[in-house]
C-alpha positions as CSV (number, residue, x, y, z in Angstrom):
1,X,2.7,15.1,-21.8
2,X,3.7,12.4,-20.3
3,X,2.2,9.0,-21.1
4,X,2.6,7.2,-17.9
5,X,-0.6,6.9,-15.0
6,X,-0.4,8.9,-12.2
7,X,-0.2,7.5,-8.8
8,X,-3.7,8.1,-7.6
9,X,-4.3,6.4,-11.3
10,X,-2.1,3.0,-10.4
11,X,-3.9,3.8,-6.8
12,X,-7.8,3.9,-7.9
13,X,-7.0,0.5,-10.6
14,X,-5.6,-1.5,-7.8
15,X,-8.7,-0.7,-5.5
16,X,-10.5,-1.9,-8.6
17,X,-8.5,-4.9,-9.3
18,X,-8.3,-6.2,-5.9
19,X,-12.6,-5.7,-5.0
20,X,-12.6,-7.9,-8.5
21,X,-10.5,-10.4,-6.7
22,X,-7.4,-10.3,-9.1
23,X,-4.5,-9.8,-6.2
24,X,-1.7,-10.5,-8.5
25,X,-2.3,-7.1,-10.5
26,X,-3.6,-5.4,-8.0
27,X,-0.5,-5.7,-6.1
28,X,1.7,-4.2,-9.2
29,X,-0.9,-1.1,-9.4
30,X,-0.3,-0.7,-5.5
31,X,3.6,-1.0,-5.7
32,X,3.9,1.7,-9.2
33,X,2.0,3.9,-7.0
34,X,3.8,3.5,-3.6
35,X,6.8,4.0,-6.0
36,X,5.2,6.4,-7.9
37,X,4.1,8.3,-4.4
38,X,7.6,8.6,-2.9
39,X,8.9,10.9,-5.8
40,X,6.5,13.0,-5.2
41,X,7.6,12.9,-1.5
42,X,3.9,11.9,-0.7
43,X,4.2,9.9,2.6
44,X,0.5,9.6,2.9
45,X,-0.3,8.4,0.1
46,X,2.9,5.8,0.5
47,X,1.8,4.6,3.9
48,X,-1.4,4.0,2.1
49,X,-0.5,1.9,-0.7
50,X,2.8,-0.3,1.4
51,X,-0.7,-0.9,3.8
52,X,-2.1,-1.9,0.8
53,X,0.8,-4.2,0.0
54,X,1.0,-5.7,3.1
55,X,-2.9,-6.8,3.3
56,X,-2.8,-8.1,-0.6
57,X,0.4,-10.0,0.2
58,X,-1.0,-11.6,2.9
59,X,-4.0,-13.1,1.3
60,X,-1.7,-14.2,-1.5
61,X,0.2,-16.2,2.3
62,X,3.5,-14.2,1.7
63,X,3.1,-13.6,5.7
64,X,7.1,-13.0,5.7
65,X,6.9,-9.8,3.1
66,X,3.0,-8.5,4.1
67,X,4.8,-8.3,8.0
68,X,8.1,-6.0,6.8
69,X,6.2,-4.1,3.9
70,X,3.1,-3.5,6.7
71,X,5.9,-2.4,9.1
72,X,6.9,0.1,6.8
73,X,3.5,1.6,6.7
74,X,3.5,2.0,10.3
75,X,6.4,3.8,10.8
76,X,5.7,6.2,7.8
77,X,1.9,6.7,9.4
78,X,3.6,7.0,12.9
79,X,6.3,9.6,11.2
80,X,3.7,11.9,9.4
81,X,1.6,11.7,13.1
82,X,-1.3,10.1,11.4
83,X,-2.2,8.5,13.8
84,X,-5.9,6.6,13.0
85,X,-4.2,5.0,9.4
86,X,-1.1,4.4,11.7
87,X,-3.8,2.1,14.5
88,X,-4.8,0.7,11.4
89,X,-1.5,-0.9,10.4
90,X,-1.1,-2.0,13.3
91,X,-4.1,-4.1,13.1
92,X,-3.2,-4.8,10.3
93,X,-0.1,-6.4,11.2
94,X,-1.6,-8.4,14.3
95,X,-4.2,-9.9,11.5
96,X,-1.3,-11.9,10.6
């Protein structure tokens, strides 16, 4: 049995931490979730985590890395044809 948390569990934990104002802890959870979803070839959730990472980085003041990460997310959403989340990510880029 695998003792590591699933990407979905990490995603949920990241959201909880972000809502509690624990930005750096949320960032770590989102990064681990993104890696896990990438391993599973789950591009939609991977892109969602990259979007979340970009938002956290923006809040933390790391605009340059946020732009790069949000661009990766937007490209993945475009690749899978998720126009709604692609547009949302472009909006997040516009906030920088």
